[in-house]
C-alpha distance (Angstrom), angle and dihedral (degrees) to the residues before:
residue distance angle dihedral
M1 . . .
T2 3.80 . .
T3 3.77 121.8 .
T4 3.83 90.1 -115.2
A5 3.81 92.3 51.4
A6 3.80 90.8 47.8
R7 3.79 91.7 50.4
T8 3.80 91.2 47.9
K9 3.80 90.6 52.5
E10 3.81 90.9 47.8
C11 3.82 91.9 50.3
V12 3.81 92.9 47.4
E13 3.80 90.8 50.9
T14 3.80 88.5 50.2
V15 3.81 93.0 52.4
V16 3.81 91.0 51.7
D17 3.83 95.8 43.1
P18 3.84 110.2 98.1
K19 3.81 90.4 -151.4
A20 3.81 90.9 59.6
H21 3.80 89.5 61.8
A22 3.81 87.6 64.2
D23 3.82 89.5 53.1
P24 3.84 107.8 63.0
K25 3.80 97.3 -175.2
R26 3.79 93.3 52.8
L27 3.80 92.2 44.8
Y28 3.79 98.9 45.0
D29 3.79 92.9 44.3
A30 3.80 87.8 56.5
F31 3.80 92.4 47.6
A32 3.81 91.9 48.7
W33 3.80 91.7 51.7
L34 3.79 92.4 48.8
R35 3.82 93.8 47.7
K36 3.79 89.9 53.8
N37 3.79 101.6 37.5
D38 3.81 110.4 21.0
P39 3.83 113.3 8.8
F40 3.82 91.8 172.3
A41 3.79 97.3 39.8
K42 3.78 112.1 178.7
A43 3.78 112.3 -128.4
E44 3.77 115.8 -150.8
L45 3.78 102.6 173.0
E46 3.76 128.1 166.0
G47 3.79 110.9 -94.8
F48 3.83 95.1 14.8
D49 3.78 134.2 94.5
P50 3.83 109.8 -115.4
F51 3.81 114.4 -89.1
Y52 3.79 140.0 170.1
V53 3.81 121.5 -114.4
V54 3.83 107.1 -138.7
T55 3.81 110.1 -159.6
R56 3.83 109.4 160.4
H57 3.79 122.3 91.9
A58 3.82 94.6 -131.9
D59 3.80 94.1 49.7
I60 3.80 93.0 48.1
L61 3.81 88.5 51.6
E62 3.80 93.3 49.1
I63 3.79 93.7 51.2
S64 3.82 93.4 42.2
R65 3.79 96.6 50.8
D66 3.82 95.4 61.1
N67 3.78 108.9 61.6
T68 3.81 91.7 172.7
L69 3.79 98.2 50.3
F70 3.82 92.2 41.1
P71 3.82 108.1 33.5
Y72 3.78 127.2 155.7
G73 3.78 87.7 -108.5
T74 3.78 114.9 171.6
Y75 3.80 93.2 -23.4
P76 3.82 126.0 89.7
S77 3.80 119.3 -101.5
T78 3.82 91.8 -116.3
L79 3.78 132.2 42.8
A80 3.78 111.5 -79.5
P81 3.82 134.4 166.2
H82 3.79 119.9 -98.2
V83 3.80 94.1 -101.2
A84 3.82 90.9 55.1
V85 3.81 91.2 47.5
E86 3.79 91.4 52.9
N87 3.80 93.5 43.6
G88 3.80 89.5 50.5
R89 3.79 92.2 51.2
A90 3.79 91.1 49.2
A91 3.81 91.5 48.5
R92 3.81 92.0 50.3
A93 3.80 91.8 47.1
A94 3.80 89.0 52.3
G95 3.80 91.4 47.5
R96 3.81 93.2 -112.4
P97 3.83 108.1 107.6
L98 3.80 117.1 165.1
L99 3.80 92.4 -127.4
Y100 3.81 139.6 -8.4
T101 3.78 111.0 -162.1
L102 3.79 134.9 157.1
V103 3.80 91.4 -91.4
Q104 3.82 90.7 57.2
M105 3.80 96.4 46.1
D106 3.78 127.2 100.9
E107 3.79 124.5 -167.1
P108 2.94 136.1 -36.4
D109 3.82 91.8 23.5
H110 3.79 96.2 47.0
M111 3.81 99.2 63.7
K112 3.81 92.9 38.5
Y113 3.80 92.2 55.8
R114 3.80 95.4 37.1
A115 3.82 89.8 55.6
L116 3.82 90.7 59.8
T117 3.82 93.6 75.1
Q118 3.80 104.8 10.4
G119 3.80 92.5 103.8
W120 3.81 90.5 59.5
F121 3.79 91.2 60.5
M122 3.80 99.9 44.2
P123 3.85 118.6 110.4
Q124 3.81 94.8 -112.7
N125 3.80 91.3 58.5
L126 3.80 94.7 39.9
R127 3.81 91.2 58.3
A128 3.79 87.8 70.9
L129 3.82 89.1 57.0
E130 3.80 96.7 51.0
G131 3.79 94.0 95.2
R132 3.80 93.1 53.6
V133 3.79 92.2 45.2
R134 3.80 91.9 49.3
E135 3.80 91.4 53.6
L136 3.81 88.8 53.6
A137 3.80 90.3 48.5
K138 3.80 90.8 51.4
A139 3.80 89.1 50.4
A140 3.81 89.8 52.4
V141 3.82 91.0 53.1
A142 3.79 90.4 45.9
R143 3.80 87.8 52.9
M144 3.80 89.6 55.6
E145 3.80 88.9 51.3
T146 3.79 91.9 56.6
L147 3.82 91.8 51.4
G148 3.79 92.9 71.2
G149 3.77 101.2 -122.2
A150 3.80 100.1 -53.9
C151 3.80 133.3 75.5
D152 3.76 147.4 129.1
F153 3.79 95.6 -93.3
V154 3.80 92.5 -157.8
G155 3.79 97.1 52.1
E156 3.80 97.6 36.4
V157 3.82 103.4 37.9
A158 3.80 120.8 -2.9
L159 3.81 96.7 57.1
H160 3.78 96.5 47.4
Y161 3.80 106.3 42.8
P162 3.84 99.0 62.1
L163 3.79 90.3 35.5
R164 3.80 89.9 59.7
V165 3.80 91.6 47.1
I166 3.80 96.5 52.4
M167 3.80 94.3 40.8
Q168 3.80 90.6 53.9
I169 3.80 90.1 51.2
L170 3.80 92.8 45.1
G171 3.78 93.8 45.3
V172 3.81 101.9 -115.8
P173 3.84 112.1 146.0
P174 3.84 118.7 -117.3
E175 3.80 93.4 -113.1
D176 3.83 89.8 63.2
E177 3.81 95.8 50.7
P178 3.84 94.8 92.7
R179 3.80 89.3 55.4
M180 3.80 91.3 50.5
L181 3.81 90.9 48.8
Q182 3.80 93.4 49.7
L183 3.80 93.5 47.7
T184 3.81 91.3 47.8
Q185 3.79 91.9 52.0
E186 3.79 91.7 47.1
L187 3.80 91.1 49.8
F188 3.81 98.2 46.6
G189 3.81 95.6 30.8
A190 3.80 99.2 50.7
T191 3.82 90.2 125.8
D192 3.82 95.3 47.0
P193 3.83 116.9 89.1
D194 3.82 91.0 -147.2
L195 3.81 96.3 49.2
R196 3.79 108.8 32.1
R197 3.79 121.9 98.5
R198 3.78 111.8 -71.4
G199 3.77 116.5 -97.9
E200 3.80 94.6 22.3
D201 3.79 120.8 122.2
D202 3.81 126.3 -145.5
S203 3.79 99.4 -100.6
P204 3.83 117.4 120.8
E205 3.80 89.6 -120.0
A206 3.81 92.5 53.3
R207 3.80 91.0 46.4
A208 3.81 91.5 51.7
M209 3.79 91.7 49.7
A210 3.81 91.5 46.9
I211 3.81 91.9 52.1
Q212 3.80 90.5 49.2
A213 3.80 89.3 51.7
V214 3.81 91.7 49.4
L215 3.80 91.6 49.6
A216 3.81 90.1 48.5
D217 3.82 88.8 55.4
F218 3.81 90.4 49.3
F219 3.80 91.0 49.4
N220 3.79 93.3 49.5
Y221 3.79 90.7 52.1
F222 3.80 99.1 42.6
N223 3.81 95.3 42.5
K224 3.80 86.9 64.1
L225 3.81 90.0 47.1
T226 3.81 90.3 52.1
E227 3.80 91.4 51.9
S228 3.78 91.0 48.0
R229 3.81 95.3 49.7
R230 3.78 93.3 45.4
A231 3.78 89.8 53.6
N232 3.82 95.3 40.4
P233 3.82 114.7 15.1
L234 3.81 118.0 -157.0
E235 3.82 134.9 -171.8
D236 3.79 95.6 -86.4
V237 3.79 140.3 97.8
A238 3.82 91.5 -103.9
S239 3.80 89.1 64.1
V240 3.81 91.6 48.0
I241 3.80 91.0 52.9
A242 3.81 97.0 41.3
N243 3.81 92.3 52.8
A244 3.81 98.9 35.5
T245 3.78 122.9 128.2
V246 3.79 128.8 -154.3
D247 3.80 119.7 -165.9
G248 3.78 88.3 -6.9
N249 3.80 95.7 -55.3
Q250 3.79 128.3 104.4
I251 3.79 109.6 -109.9
S252 3.78 115.7 -108.8
A253 3.79 123.3 -101.6
F254 3.82 87.6 -111.9
D255 3.81 92.4 55.3
A256 3.81 90.7 45.4
V257 3.80 92.9 51.8
S258 3.81 91.2 46.2
Y259 3.80 88.1 53.9
Y260 3.80 92.4 49.6
V261 3.81 91.5 50.2
I262 3.81 95.4 56.2
I263 3.82 92.7 47.6
A264 3.81 94.2 42.7
T265 3.81 92.9 51.2
A266 3.81 110.5 29.0
G267 3.80 88.8 35.2
H268 3.80 92.8 74.7
D269 3.81 112.7 8.2
T270 3.79 96.5 69.2
T271 3.81 92.2 45.4
S272 3.78 92.9 51.2
S273 3.81 89.7 49.7
S274 3.80 93.2 51.9
T275 3.80 91.7 46.4
A276 3.79 92.7 50.9
G277 3.80 90.8 42.7
A278 3.80 89.7 55.3
L279 3.81 94.5 50.8
W280 3.80 90.5 46.7
A281 3.81 89.7 53.4
L282 3.81 93.2 46.0
A283 3.81 92.2 48.2
E284 3.80 88.2 57.3
R285 3.82 93.9 43.3
P286 3.81 111.9 48.8
A287 3.81 91.1 173.8
E288 3.81 91.6 60.6
L289 3.80 90.4 47.2
A290 3.80 90.3 51.0
K291 3.81 90.6 48.0
V292 3.80 95.4 55.3
K293 3.81 93.2 39.9
A294 3.79 89.5 54.3
N295 3.79 92.4 48.2
P296 3.83 114.9 32.6
E297 3.79 89.3 -175.8
L298 3.81 85.3 78.2
I299 3.82 91.9 65.3
P300 3.85 94.3 95.4
G301 3.80 87.1 51.7
L302 3.80 90.3 49.8
V303 3.81 88.7 52.7
D304 3.80 94.4 52.1
E305 3.79 92.6 43.4
S306 3.79 91.7 50.9
I307 3.81 90.1 52.1
R308 3.82 91.5 48.7
W309 3.79 92.4 44.0
T310 3.80 95.7 49.7
T311 3.84 100.3 31.2
P312 3.82 93.5 -172.3
V313 3.82 95.2 -168.4
R314 3.78 102.2 65.2
H315 3.78 100.8 -173.1
F316 3.76 149.9 -16.0
M317 3.79 126.1 -158.4
R318 3.80 127.8 -128.3
S319 3.79 133.8 178.1
A320 3.80 132.9 -148.8
A321 3.81 115.0 -104.8
T322 3.80 90.7 -159.5
D323 3.79 140.3 -4.8
V324 3.79 105.4 -57.1
T325 3.79 143.6 170.6
V326 3.81 123.1 -133.6
A327 3.81 120.5 -178.0
D328 3.83 90.0 -14.2
R329 3.81 90.6 -53.7
A330 3.81 117.3 122.3
F331 3.79 120.3 -137.8
K332 3.79 133.0 -177.1
Q333 3.78 130.3 -124.5
D334 3.83 111.1 -82.2
D335 3.81 93.7 21.2
W336 3.82 108.0 149.8
F337 3.82 124.0 -131.5
M338 3.80 132.8 -161.4
L339 3.83 109.7 -153.5
C340 3.81 105.3 -151.0
Y341 3.80 105.9 -156.3
P342 3.84 97.3 -179.2
S343 3.79 88.5 56.8
G344 3.80 93.0 48.8
N345 3.80 88.4 49.9
R346 3.82 90.7 56.0
D347 3.80 95.9 44.4
E348 3.83 108.3 139.9
T349 3.81 92.1 -150.5
V350 3.81 91.2 61.0
F351 3.82 106.4 30.2
D352 3.79 126.7 50.4
D353 3.82 108.3 -130.8
P354 3.82 91.7 -7.8
M355 3.81 93.4 -173.4
E356 3.81 90.6 61.7
F357 3.82 125.1 86.2
R358 3.82 109.5 -132.7
V359 3.78 123.1 176.6
D360 3.82 89.7 -161.3
R361 3.81 97.0 48.9
S362 3.80 109.1 146.8
P363 2.92 130.4 -153.7
N364 3.78 97.6 24.7
R365 3.80 108.4 -177.4
H366 3.78 95.6 174.2
L367 3.80 123.4 167.0
A368 3.80 98.5 -146.9
F369 3.81 92.9 116.6
G370 3.78 93.1 46.0
Y371 3.78 122.0 -121.7
G372 3.78 140.1 -106.4
A373 3.79 124.7 17.0
H374 3.80 92.7 -15.4
V375 3.81 96.2 52.2
C376 3.82 108.9 142.0
L377 3.80 112.1 -75.6
G378 3.81 91.8 -148.3
Q379 3.80 100.1 44.7
H380 3.82 94.7 115.2
L381 3.80 92.1 47.9
A382 3.81 91.6 49.5
K383 3.80 92.4 50.8
M384 3.79 91.6 47.1
E385 3.81 92.8 50.5
M386 3.79 93.0 50.1
R387 3.80 93.5 44.1
I388 3.79 92.4 52.1
L389 3.80 93.6 46.6
W390 3.82 91.5 52.5
E391 3.82 90.7 45.9
E392 3.79 88.3 56.8
L393 3.82 99.1 38.2
L394 3.81 106.6 37.9
P395 3.83 97.9 61.1
R396 3.81 88.0 56.8
L397 3.81 99.9 37.1
K398 3.81 104.5 97.9
S399 3.81 94.6 170.2
V400 3.79 142.2 -11.2
E401 3.80 133.7 -174.5
L402 3.77 138.4 167.0
A403 3.80 113.7 -89.9
G404 3.79 99.1 -169.5
D405 3.79 142.1 -18.3
A406 3.78 112.7 -30.3
Q407 3.80 113.4 -152.8
L408 3.78 137.7 -159.7
S409 3.78 122.1 -145.9
E410 3.79 120.7 -99.9
A411 3.79 97.8 -118.7
N412 3.79 133.6 118.5
F413 3.82 97.1 -161.2
V414 3.82 109.0 43.8
N415 3.77 113.4 11.3
G416 3.80 140.3 168.8
P417 3.78 144.9 127.4
K418 3.79 112.4 -41.8
R419 3.82 95.0 179.0
L420 3.81 128.9 26.8
P421 3.82 114.6 167.3
I422 3.81 110.3 -169.3
R423 3.79 142.1 171.7
Y424 3.76 116.4 -147.6
T425 3.78 144.9 166.5
L426 3.78 121.9 -137.8
A427 3.78 122.9 -158.9
């Protein structure tokens, strides 16, 4: 085996390893090597179908922009071992898939279902929610004030603020928010010993069973919500989903619950990760904190940079609908691709000093929300939430520093800070 081939294999194994996503230097060194030496590295790992690791910004864009040429097809939307791929295909063939959300849909279903709620998440509608969101942001800052200048920012603030926002929009009552948070962490943190369902070990079989159990809990909860909103509709997204029609027919309870799950999980977890990632970066870079405090007009730039820097969604998978060429590289029908967003967001050909955190970075063509037809439905809401929180917090934040070991989650799909101990002074 050549040295180059050995290094490629090592880098591919790093990208797939959940633990590497809690070790930025190890991960980003691997991404940098792959971008330069093997930007479509072929992964042939034990227990997995072969797939290509796509690491350059331009190639991720090209594959993402054509939802017809590069659909999900018969593969899952995220990396899964061969046994899970086959089980998923069998379940779909039998009409019993575990979940069917927007991220798993190809056309024509994807745009039909996306259109059901898209209006709720457009800027013109979100402006009407700004007042409510700002009150929640003020409450988050007030919470920091009561904590006496020290806290775990993730556990005390970052997790709860966006959770409250999305649950209000969805229509989930405040008393059920802890349950939604726990289920989200168990779903996205199935590979992390601190986040996965209690009592589960780290074997693929145990992980699969744990995810099925989490989804069963989600379904039990949201089936009741569907029944409630069909009987008594309210002015919330849950009512829109429960009473939605596609092609003239009311969507099934299964499709409704699948819709709820993606909004109730991705609608807050990624935002909390980017918020915590931003404060972590600012705590380590007092000059950047001073820069944005001195010029609040940089807050939108801080928001985009925090999303690029953290890149909570680490990958999605696509497959080739036919033989195709990307960047002069030929691929066969049904070839499987792993789109590595953190790598694209550190691409040296696109970002000046990509390993630096800059609140005034411009332009900032990050890929953290995806691209093309599957671009994140809630991107405008996420940006608004973060902007408003910084507008409320930064004028009062005199200083902040790390007060212990900050930690990222061990997850290669959705990732972010799971612990961020800080000391701070509020004006």
